Backbone as CSV, one residue per row, in Angstrom:
resi,resn,N_x,N_y,N_z,CA_x,CA_y,CA_z,C_x,C_y,C_z
1,MET,49.906,6.107,173.788,49.102,5.462,172.748,48.831,4.017,173.134
2,ALA,47.605,3.584,173.006,47.240,2.223,173.385,47.873,1.227,172.434
3,ARG,48.415,0.163,172.992,48.969,-0.894,172.172,47.861,-1.853,171.782
4,THR,47.960,-2.399,170.587,46.959,-3.343,170.106,47.638,-4.452,169.332
5,LEU,47.046,-5.631,169.353,47.591,-6.751,168.605,46.948,-6.894,167.241
6,THR,45.840,-6.215,167.002,45.112,-6.396,165.752,45.752,-5.669,164.590
7,SER,46.729,-4.811,164.844,47.340,-4.052,163.763,48.237,-4.910,162.886
8,PHE,48.590,-6.117,163.369,49.465,-6.986,162.595,48.612,-7.867,161.682
9,ALA,47.965,-7.239,160.728,47.090,-7.978,159.825,47.927,-8.815,158.861
10,LEU,47.441,-9.993,158.540,48.144,-10.879,157.633,47.708,-10.638,156.205
11,ASP,48.644,-10.745,155.281,48.272,-10.878,153.881,48.819,-12.218,153.408
12,GLU,48.621,-12.539,152.144,48.985,-13.866,151.666,50.483,-14.128,151.736
13,SER,51.289,-13.057,151.807,52.740,-13.233,151.809,53.332,-13.302,153.217
14,THR,52.492,-13.140,154.244,52.981,-13.108,155.628,52.810,-14.468,156.293
15,PRO,53.911,-15.165,156.625,53.774,-16.448,157.314,53.105,-16.252,158.675
16,ALA,52.276,-17.224,159.069,51.565,-17.107,160.344,52.538,-16.974,161.502
17,GLY,53.634,-17.748,161.481,54.605,-17.688,162.569,55.266,-16.332,162.679
18,SER,55.519,-15.697,161.536,56.130,-14.371,161.554,55.194,-13.348,162.174
19,ALA,53.909,-13.422,161.820,52.932,-12.499,162.404,52.838,-12.693,163.911
20,PHE,52.893,-13.947,164.362,52.831,-14.189,165.802,54.049,-13.601,166.502
21,THR,55.215,-13.720,165.901,56.418,-13.161,166.511,56.263,-11.663,166.742
22,GLU,55.656,-10.972,165.801,55.415,-9.533,165.962,54.380,-9.267,167.040
23,ARG,53.299,-10.039,167.025,52.277,-9.874,168.058,52.857,-10.165,169.439
24,GLN,53.660,-11.208,169.523,54.254,-11.587,170.795,55.153,-10.476,171.332
25,ALA,55.964,-9.881,170.457,56.848,-8.802,170.891,56.048,-7.615,171.420
26,GLU,54.918,-7.329,170.795,54.069,-6.231,171.263,53.374,-6.601,172.571
27,PHE,52.903,-7.834,172.672,52.227,-8.317,173.874,53.145,-8.231,175.091
28,GLU,54.406,-8.540,174.909,55.358,-8.494,176.016,55.527,-7.081,176.564
29,LYS,55.219,-6.063,175.761,55.352,-4.669,176.184,54.092,-4.131,176.857
30,TRP,53.025,-4.919,176.859,51.759,-4.416,177.383,51.908,-3.949,178.824
31,THR,51.302,-2.806,179.084,51.297,-2.220,180.419,50.023,-2.612,181.162
32,ARG,49.956,-2.204,182.409,48.739,-2.412,183.201,47.519,-1.830,182.477
33,ASP,47.680,-0.640,181.879,46.564,-0.012,181.168,46.163,-0.806,179.939
34,ASP,47.143,-1.308,179.186,46.839,-2.100,177.996,46.050,-3.355,178.363
35,ILE,46.502,-4.040,179.406,45.823,-5.266,179.831,44.425,-4.946,180.348
36,GLY,44.311,-3.892,181.147,43.007,-3.502,181.671,42.029,-3.162,180.568
37,ARG,42.513,-2.522,179.517,41.645,-2.152,178.396,41.131,-3.402,177.679
38,GLU,41.996,-4.375,177.494,41.586,-5.607,176.809,40.561,-6.376,177.642
39,LEU,40.781,-6.442,178.945,39.841,-7.145,179.811,38.506,-6.411,179.897
40,ALA,38.548,-5.087,179.860,37.296,-4.322,179.884,36.475,-4.600,178.620
41,ALA,37.153,-4.751,177.481,36.440,-5.078,176.238,35.820,-6.470,176.336
42,LEU,36.533,-7.396,176.955,35.980,-8.735,177.156,34.769,-8.682,178.072
43,ARG,34.849,-7.915,179.152,33.715,-7.774,180.069,32.504,-7.204,179.346
44,SER,32.705,-6.203,178.522,31.588,-5.598,177.784,30.910,-6.621,176.880
45,ALA,31.718,-7.460,176.214,31.136,-8.486,175.348,30.321,-9.486,176.168
46,LEU,30.851,-9.904,177.304,30.143,-10.878,178.128,28.844,-10.303,178.684
47,ARG,28.846,-9.016,179.020,27.634,-8.389,179.553,26.501,-8.370,178.539
48,THR,26.836,-8.371,177.258,25.812,-8.385,176.211,25.460,-9.808,175.787
49,GLY,26.056,-10.800,176.470,25.775,-12.190,176.138,26.573,-12.706,174.959
50,ARG,27.623,-11.971,174.581,28.422,-12.373,173.419,29.770,-12.928,173.874
51,TYR,30.139,-14.073,173.325,31.452,-14.642,173.570,32.338,-14.330,172.366
52,PRO,33.482,-13.682,172.564,34.319,-13.298,171.421,34.733,-14.458,170.532
53,ALA,34.979,-15.624,171.122,35.391,-16.782,170.312,35.177,-18.058,171.112
54,GLY,33.968,-18.575,171.097,33.696,-19.822,171.803,33.297,-19.599,173.246
55,ARG,32.551,-20.543,173.768,32.014,-20.437,175.116,33.083,-20.789,176.164
56,PRO,33.218,-19.993,177.230,34.196,-20.302,178.282,33.886,-21.624,178.975
57,TYR,34.940,-22.281,179.472,34.748,-23.553,180.149,35.830,-23.762,181.205
58,ARG,35.574,-24.700,182.111,36.548,-25.083,183.123,37.466,-26.146,182.525
59,HIS,38.731,-25.799,182.365,39.718,-26.688,181.776,39.971,-27.870,182.717
60,VAL,40.410,-29.002,182.150,40.673,-30.176,182.987,41.812,-29.919,183.976
61,ASN,42.628,-28.896,183.736,43.693,-28.542,184.679,43.220,-27.587,185.776
62,GLY,41.912,-27.321,185.843,41.364,-26.619,186.995,41.126,-25.140,186.849
63,PHE,41.429,-24.541,185.705,41.216,-23.104,185.548,40.091,-22.833,184.547
64,THR,39.485,-21.655,184.680,38.511,-21.196,183.693,39.260,-20.651,182.497
65,LYS,38.859,-21.045,181.297,39.497,-20.573,180.066,38.496,-19.744,179.278
66,VAL,38.844,-18.467,179.072,37.968,-17.536,178.353,38.757,-16.970,177.178
67,VAL,38.311,-17.237,175.962,38.977,-16.665,174.794,38.523,-15.218,174.634
68,ALA,39.484,-14.296,174.691,39.171,-12.870,174.588,39.213,-12.372,173.153
69,ALA,40.049,-12.984,172.314,40.173,-12.525,170.929,40.876,-13.591,170.110
70,GLU,40.556,-13.637,168.810,41.282,-14.453,167.856,41.823,-13.549,166.770
71,TYR,43.017,-13.882,166.255,43.683,-13.046,165.269,43.940,-13.850,163.999
72,PRO,44.089,-13.170,162.871,44.404,-13.893,161.636,45.681,-14.716,161.792
73,GLY,45.665,-15.894,161.202,46.848,-16.739,161.261,46.863,-17.734,162.388
74,GLY,45.854,-17.713,163.269,45.757,-18.734,164.297,46.182,-18.333,165.689
75,SER,46.558,-17.070,165.910,46.879,-16.618,167.263,45.595,-16.381,168.044
76,ARG,45.701,-16.457,169.372,44.514,-16.330,170.220,44.919,-15.745,171.564
77,LEU,44.082,-14.864,172.105,44.301,-14.266,173.420,43.295,-14.867,174.386
78,THR,43.777,-15.444,175.500,42.875,-16.102,176.438,43.171,-15.657,177.868
79,LEU,42.114,-15.580,178.655,42.224,-15.344,180.092,42.087,-16.683,180.797
80,HIS,43.027,-16.979,181.706,42.959,-18.172,182.545,42.766,-17.720,183.993
81,TYR,41.807,-18.342,184.675,41.462,-17.912,186.031,41.298,-19.123,186.935
82,TRP,42.079,-19.146,188.035,41.973,-20.184,189.062,41.238,-19.592,190.267
83,PRO,40.064,-20.086,190.624,39.347,-19.543,191.790,40.109,-19.798,193.093
84,GLN,39.864,-18.953,194.058,40.447,-19.146,195.385,39.913,-20.429,196.006
85,ALA,40.784,-21.142,196.712,40.388,-22.323,197.474,41.183,-22.306,198.771
86,ALA,40.764,-21.437,199.687,41.499,-21.250,200.940,41.672,-22.572,201.664
87,GLY,42.898,-22.829,202.110,43.188,-24.059,202.824,43.626,-25.192,201.929
88,ALA,43.454,-25.048,200.620,43.848,-26.107,199.690,45.348,-26.042,199.417
89,GLU,45.910,-27.165,199.061,47.310,-27.198,198.650,47.470,-26.519,197.289
90,ASP,48.720,-26.167,196.951,48.980,-25.594,195.636,48.469,-26.533,194.552
91,ASP,47.959,-25.951,193.474,47.536,-26.729,192.313,48.768,-26.982,191.439
92,VAL,49.124,-28.231,191.253,50.280,-28.598,190.430,49.766,-29.328,189.198
93,SER,49.899,-28.724,188.056,49.391,-29.346,186.838,50.230,-30.568,186.466
94,ARG,49.656,-31.480,185.720,50.448,-32.574,185.173,51.484,-31.996,184.204
95,PRO,52.675,-32.559,184.160,53.639,-32.106,183.153,53.045,-32.257,181.751
96,HIS,53.339,-31.314,180.894,52.764,-31.335,179.550,53.552,-30.405,178.634
97,ASP,53.399,-30.606,177.332,53.857,-29.628,176.367,52.629,-29.060,175.658
98,HIS,52.827,-28.341,174.571,51.714,-27.683,173.887,51.809,-27.885,172.382
99,ARG,50.735,-27.549,171.713,50.742,-27.596,170.243,51.198,-26.277,169.638
100,PHE,51.539,-25.301,170.472,51.813,-23.946,170.004,52.739,-23.254,171.006
101,PRO,53.461,-22.224,170.586,54.194,-21.382,171.542,53.231,-20.408,172.211
102,PHE,53.613,-19.865,173.374,52.778,-18.846,173.986,53.584,-17.944,174.922
103,SER,52.992,-16.796,175.214,53.505,-15.858,176.218,52.383,-15.578,177.202
104,SER,52.744,-15.326,178.473,51.738,-15.186,179.518,52.119,-14.090,180.500
105,HIS,51.172,-13.180,180.755,51.281,-12.196,181.840,50.567,-12.763,183.067
106,LEU,51.228,-12.762,184.210,50.562,-13.074,185.481,49.887,-11.803,185.967
107,LEU,48.556,-11.843,186.118,47.793,-10.651,186.501,47.688,-10.504,188.011
108,GLY,47.603,-11.614,188.710,47.477,-11.590,190.159,47.519,-12.999,190.699
109,GLY,47.788,-13.128,192.005,47.936,-14.441,192.598,49.380,-14.896,192.542
110,THR,49.597,-16.181,192.833,50.954,-16.727,192.856,51.049,-17.925,191.925
111,GLN,52.152,-17.987,191.191,52.360,-19.082,190.251,53.827,-19.125,189.829
112,PHE,54.334,-20.326,189.603,55.632,-20.483,188.963,55.598,-21.719,188.087
113,PHE,56.594,-21.850,187.219,56.676,-22.981,186.308,57.923,-23.802,186.593
114,GLU,57.784,-25.109,186.439,58.920,-26.020,186.425,59.040,-26.611,185.026
115,GLU,60.226,-26.524,184.434,60.464,-27.090,183.115,61.246,-28.392,183.254
116,LEU,60.866,-29.398,182.458,61.412,-30.746,182.609,61.845,-31.305,181.253
117,VAL,62.639,-32.360,181.298,63.027,-33.077,180.080,62.836,-34.569,180.304
118,GLU,62.526,-35.282,179.231,62.424,-36.735,179.295,63.821,-37.347,179.436
119,THR,63.901,-38.422,180.216,65.169,-39.130,180.394,64.911,-40.629,180.403
120,ASP,65.975,-41.384,180.266,65.883,-42.839,180.428,66.713,-43.286,181.621
121,THR,66.917,-42.350,182.564,67.697,-42.629,183.763,66.802,-43.243,184.837
122,ALA,67.207,-44.378,185.363,66.364,-45.100,186.323,66.100,-44.287,187.588
123,ALA,67.033,-43.394,187.943,66.876,-42.630,189.184,65.834,-41.526,189.059
124,ASP,65.478,-41.145,187.839,64.506,-40.059,187.658,63.083,-40.579,187.864
125,GLU,62.205,-39.673,188.251,60.819,-40.036,188.524,60.143,-40.570,187.267
126,LEU,59.431,-41.668,187.394,58.781,-42.306,186.259,57.377,-41.749,186.058
127,TRP,57.028,-41.497,184.800,55.711,-40.984,184.445,55.155,-41.779,183.268
128,HIS,53.816,-41.860,183.210,53.144,-42.467,182.067,52.801,-41.370,181.065
129,ARG,53.182,-41.599,179.829,53.039,-40.570,178.785,51.786,-40.843,177.949
130,TYR,51.003,-39.778,177.742,49.793,-39.860,176.930,49.808,-38.765,175.868
131,VAL,49.315,-39.109,174.701,49.197,-38.144,173.613,47.755,-37.663,173.549
132,TYR,47.594,-36.349,173.596,46.273,-35.715,173.545,46.053,-35.093,172.164
133,ARG,44.842,-35.258,171.642,44.456,-34.557,170.417,43.154,-33.814,170.699
134,PRO,43.218,-32.503,170.958,42.017,-31.749,171.328,41.076,-31.499,170.143
135,TYR,39.796,-31.358,170.471,38.748,-30.999,169.524,37.884,-29.923,170.171
136,LEU,36.981,-29.348,169.364,35.994,-28.398,169.885,36.662,-27.310,170.728
137,ARG,37.648,-26.638,170.128,38.368,-25.546,170.792,39.033,-26.004,172.089
138,GLY,39.416,-27.260,172.150,40.158,-27.748,173.294,39.316,-28.301,174.421
139,ARG,37.974,-28.215,174.324,37.131,-28.684,175.423,37.080,-30.199,175.499
140,VAL,37.254,-30.871,174.367,37.236,-32.332,174.297,38.561,-32.787,173.705
141,ALA,39.128,-33.876,174.249,40.387,-34.394,173.727,40.367,-35.910,173.724
142,SER,40.846,-36.508,172.641,41.096,-37.947,172.640,42.472,-38.188,173.249
143,VAL,42.628,-39.313,173.919,43.854,-39.599,174.663,44.324,-41.009,174.337
144,ALA,45.631,-41.159,174.096,46.199,-42.472,173.821,47.517,-42.636,174.564
145,GLY,47.729,-43.796,175.213,48.953,-44.044,175.960,50.146,-44.262,175.052
146,ARG,51.321,-43.820,175.525,52.563,-43.966,174.763,53.711,-44.439,175.670
147,GLY,53.428,-45.298,176.630,54.471,-45.889,177.443,54.890,-45.016,178.609
148,ALA,55.989,-45.426,179.251,56.488,-44.731,180.441,57.852,-44.120,180.144
149,VAL,58.164,-43.034,180.846,59.423,-42.320,180.627,59.797,-41.596,181.913
150,GLY,61.077,-41.344,182.116,61.514,-40.530,183.240,61.415,-39.048,182.913
151,LEU,61.210,-38.227,183.937,61.224,-36.778,183.792,62.183,-36.189,184.820
152,SER,62.996,-35.244,184.372,63.949,-34.579,185.249,63.751,-33.068,185.149
153,ARG,63.658,-32.380,186.295,63.479,-30.929,186.295,64.804,-30.252,185.940
154,VAL,64.729,-29.316,185.006,65.939,-28.618,184.577,65.888,-27.120,184.887
155,LYS,64.693,-26.588,185.200,64.589,-25.145,185.396,63.326,-24.820,186.172
156,THR,63.412,-23.843,187.067,62.251,-23.287,187.750,62.162,-21.813,187.395
157,VAL,60.989,-21.383,186.948,60.789,-20.006,186.501,59.816,-19.316,187.451
158,GLY,60.309,-18.401,188.268,59.453,-17.653,189.171,58.691,-16.568,188.436
159,ARG,57.591,-16.120,189.048,56.765,-15.089,188.426,56.308,-14.090,189.483
160,SER,56.117,-12.842,189.044,55.518,-11.805,189.876,54.435,-11.124,189.057
161,PRO,53.324,-10.712,189.681,52.236,-10.092,188.924,52.691,-8.850,188.171
162,LEU,52.302,-8.797,186.901,52.524,-7.623,186.043,53.990,-7.220,186.005
163,ALA,54.860,-8.235,185.938,56.305,-7.991,185.905,56.937,-8.868,184.843
164,GLY,56.592,-8.620,183.584,57.149,-9.397,182.492,56.318,-10.620,182.158
165,THR,56.734,-11.329,181.110,55.986,-12.483,180.628,56.791,-13.766,180.786
166,TYR,56.053,-14.866,180.888,56.643,-16.196,180.765,56.438,-16.636,179.328
167,ASN,57.511,-17.011,178.647,57.446,-17.413,177.243,57.928,-18.847,177.092
168,THR,57.245,-19.615,176.239,57.676,-20.987,175.995,57.324,-21.390,174.577
169,ASP,57.988,-22.445,174.095,57.703,-22.955,172.756,56.779,-24.170,172.855
170,SER,56.551,-24.827,171.725,55.578,-25.918,171.703,56.147,-27.244,172.186
171,VAL,57.465,-27.343,172.346,58.054,-28.639,172.692,58.578,-28.714,174.119
172,THR,58.647,-27.593,174.822,59.113,-27.600,176.209,58.069,-28.266,177.106
173,VAL,58.506,-29.213,177.915,57.628,-29.849,178.901,57.698,-29.035,180.185
174,HIS,56.542,-28.663,180.712,56.537,-27.893,181.954,55.292,-28.222,182.771
175,ARG,55.292,-27.721,184.009,54.077,-27.797,184.828,53.959,-26.498,185.602
176,ALA,52.730,-26.053,185.774,52.454,-24.828,186.518,52.117,-25.181,187.958
177,VAL,52.693,-24.435,188.882,52.372,-24.568,190.302,51.664,-23.282,190.717
178,THR,50.388,-23.396,191.030,49.538,-22.231,191.256,49.007,-22.238,192.685
179,GLY,49.239,-21.172,193.428,48.734,-21.055,194.780,47.228,-20.915,194.799
180,ARG,46.577,-21.477,195.811,45.119,-21.447,195.891,44.611,-20.610,197.061
181,GLN,45.505,-20.004,197.846,45.049,-19.203,198.978,44.368,-17.918,198.519
182,SER,44.662,-17.516,197.312,43.954,-16.412,196.668,43.741,-16.800,195.218
183,ALA,42.847,-16.108,194.544,42.617,-16.394,193.127,43.868,-16.041,192.327
184,CYS,44.008,-16.673,191.179,45.133,-16.415,190.288,44.589,-16.230,188.875
185,ALA,45.184,-15.312,188.120,44.745,-15.085,186.744,45.945,-14.790,185.856
186,THR,45.899,-15.288,184.639,46.925,-14.999,183.642,46.257,-14.618,182.331
187,LEU,46.935,-13.798,181.545,46.485,-13.457,180.196,47.512,-14.044,179.240
188,VAL,47.042,-14.890,178.331,47.929,-15.709,177.514,47.729,-15.387,176.029
189,LEU,48.833,-15.116,175.343,48.815,-15.003,173.883,49.458,-16.266,173.328
190,ARG,48.656,-17.091,172.666,49.194,-18.317,172.081,49.342,-18.149,170.584
191,GLY,50.354,-18.815,170.045,50.615,-18.730,168.622,49.815,-19.732,167.820
192,PRO,50.026,-19.764,166.513,49.339,-20.757,165.674,49.790,-22.168,166.018
193,ARG,48.916,-23.132,165.815,49.252,-24.524,166.105,50.381,-24.990,165.203
194,GLU,51.348,-25.655,165.801,52.475,-26.203,165.059,52.358,-27.710,164.855
195,ARG,51.415,-28.343,165.560,51.164,-29.778,165.411,49.773,-30.083,165.948
196,ARG,49.266,-31.256,165.649,47.902,-31.616,166.023,47.786,-32.134,167.448
197,MET,48.876,-32.681,167.991,48.793,-33.349,169.286,49.798,-32.778,170.275
198,SER,49.504,-32.947,171.551,50.425,-32.573,172.625,50.588,-33.778,173.548
199,THR,51.537,-33.678,174.470,51.850,-34.782,175.368,51.575,-34.381,176.808
200,VAL,50.940,-35.264,177.559,50.661,-35.062,178.976,51.178,-36.273,179.732
201,TYR,51.755,-36.039,180.921,52.378,-37.096,181.697,51.596,-37.315,182.998
202,TYR,51.261,-38.571,183.266,50.531,-38.951,184.476,51.468,-39.692,185.424
203,SER,51.350,-39.391,186.709,52.082,-40.144,187.719,51.566,-41.586,187.754
204,PRO,52.447,-42.561,188.031,51.986,-43.955,188.131,50.911,-44.162,189.194
205,SER,50.824,-43.269,190.178,49.801,-43.398,191.226,48.426,-42.914,190.761
206,GLU,48.372,-42.239,189.602,47.095,-41.739,189.086,46.404,-42.782,188.226
207,SER,45.085,-42.722,188.225,44.324,-43.548,187.293,44.500,-43.001,185.882
208,PRO,44.606,-43.852,184.879,44.736,-43.362,183.502,43.448,-42.681,183.054
209,PRO,43.510,-41.844,182.025,42.283,-41.210,181.511,41.261,-42.275,181.132
210,ARG,40.022,-42.068,181.512,38.974,-43.065,181.298,38.330,-42.891,179.939
211,GLY,38.200,-43.991,179.215,37.478,-43.972,177.950,38.220,-43.298,176.815
212,GLY,39.469,-42.873,177.049,40.224,-42.241,175.978,39.827,-40.818,175.681
213,LEU,38.925,-40.226,176.472,38.481,-38.851,176.243,38.510,-38.068,177.542
214,GLN,38.786,-36.769,177.435,38.644,-35.857,178.563,37.806,-34.661,178.120
215,PHE,37.035,-34.129,179.049,36.122,-33.046,178.714,36.310,-31.868,179.663
216,GLY,36.266,-30.672,179.121,36.123,-29.491,179.946,34.656,-29.318,180.310
217,ARG,34.353,-28.425,181.241,32.979,-28.254,181.727,32.529,-26.823,181.511
218,TRP,31.366,-26.671,180.858,30.801,-25.341,180.670,30.563,-24.667,182.015
219,LEU,30.706,-23.340,182.044,30.431,-22.574,183.263,29.293,-21.593,183.017
220,PRO,28.471,-21.324,184.035,27.393,-20.346,183.871,27.960,-18.961,183.558
221,ALA,27.258,-18.217,182.725,27.726,-16.893,182.313,27.996,-15.962,183.499
222,PRO,27.133,-15.927,184.546,27.423,-15.033,185.678,28.738,-15.363,186.385
223,VAL,29.084,-16.638,186.448,30.342,-17.046,187.089,31.522,-16.540,186.264
224,VAL,31.446,-16.695,184.957,32.529,-16.230,184.080,32.689,-14.725,184.195
225,LEU,31.573,-13.994,184.161,31.632,-12.540,184.248,32.239,-12.093,185.573
226,GLU,31.879,-12.747,186.668,32.449,-12.412,187.966,33.963,-12.627,187.984
227,GLN,34.426,-13.696,187.352,35.854,-13.966,187.318,36.598,-12.950,186.463
228,VAL,36.024,-12.566,185.342,36.642,-11.527,184.505,36.719,-10.215,185.269
229,GLU,35.655,-9.855,185.970,35.666,-8.613,186.747,36.727,-8.663,187.854
230,HIS,36.926,-9.841,188.456,37.958,-9.968,189.466,39.346,-9.775,188.842
231,ALA,39.562,-10.333,187.669,40.835,-10.149,186.971,41.083,-8.672,186.674
232,ILE,40.031,-7.943,186.333,40.168,-6.499,186.089,40.598,-5.785,187.372
233,ARG,40.020,-6.191,188.495,40.393,-5.573,189.762,41.847,-5.904,190.131
234,MET,42.282,-7.124,189.820,43.689,-7.485,190.061,44.617,-6.530,189.318
235,VAL,44.313,-6.293,188.061,45.168,-5.449,187.222,45.131,-4.007,187.727
236,ALA,43.962,-3.556,188.153,43.826,-2.180,188.631,44.407,-2.000,190.029
237,GLY,44.643,-3.117,190.728,45.175,-3.028,192.088,44.147,-2.646,193.113
238,THR,42.864,-2.994,192.846,41.787,-2.636,193.780,41.134,-3.892,194.335
């Protein structure tokens, strides 16, 4: 029997967080067939020129973000896709936390996470801390500096394609290390927002965000469709 996340309908007595916990538990059980079915539905929508929830865009962290579905209570299913860049170094995201908890299936490619904590120890690497407040489904964000802080790595989480999920809460600071020798794709179930802002850390060698705003970039529909089709092939093993 096909698994689905839409069966966890909310009524007025169901807290949003409780509904997400149920959806998350079901999402973690998804098989190759379940994931392939969801991506095929997304492909069908894109072929008709319909976006299930907002227009896909290139995130400032370098991946394409495609919302595949939205659920009552604020949960959302998204496909993240990093194009191949043969010869490029691994893509290492800036350390950051989130406004929501999430679970993620690695569909193909290589990726792992490093989890970190803030410290006031002089020996730890120093980072500049910025508070982000996203708008327009995350494509635009206002940014404000909040001083400098040390970060210390406390955990490395390895991943293998279609072999369980990576789960995190809204307050854990982490960074994704994504290989670029081949394309990489993840399917992410995020929970309802627990706060309005998130934190991103910049290395002192980086220029600060300019103008207090960051923008994602719209992508042409054929490019998005090609990336979704590639993710389907990853899941199918073809």
